[in-house]
C-alpha positions in Angstrom: 96.8 96.0 102.9 96.6 92.4 104.1 97.9 91.2 107.4 101.3 89.6 106.9 102.4 92.0 104.2 106.0 93.0 104.5 106.4 96.8 104.4 108.9 99.6 104.8 108.0 102.8 106.7 109.3 106.3 106.3 108.4 109.8 107.2 109.6 113.0 105.5 112.0 110.9 103.5 113.6 109.4 106.7 113.3 105.7 107.3 111.4 104.5 110.3 111.9 100.8 109.8 110.6 97.6 108.2 108.2 95.1 109.4 104.9 93.2 108.8 101.4 94.5 108.7 99.4 93.2 111.7 96.1 94.8 110.8 94.3 97.8 109.2 91.0 99.5 109.6 88.5 99.0 106.7 89.1 102.5 105.5 92.9 102.3 105.7 93.1 105.2 108.1 95.0 103.2 110.6 97.6 100.4 110.1 99.3 98.3 112.8 102.8 97.1 112.0 105.1 94.8 113.9 108.5 96.4 113.2 111.5 94.2 112.8 113.1 93.6 116.2 110.0 94.7 118.2 107.7 92.4 120.1 104.7 94.7 120.1 102.9 96.3 117.1 102.8 100.0 116.5 99.8 102.0 115.3 100.2 104.6 112.5 97.3 107.0 111.7 96.8 108.5 108.2 97.4 111.9 109.9 100.9 110.8 110.9 101.9 111.2 107.2 103.9 107.9 107.4 104.7 106.4 104.0 103.9 102.7 103.9 105.7 101.0 101.0 105.1 97.3 100.2 108.3 95.2 100.0 108.1 92.7 97.2 
């Protein structure tokens, strides 16, 4: 997923928020997202079972 890609995050069907991808690891196991309204980026691990949905 490229940096700058708008995404929506959810976990267990509950929305976490929307934001922009700031970076990912080459294997996609970790994604950093700057959530709307936040100044810092947050890191999400594959093991967190967070759904990352691309916003068109």
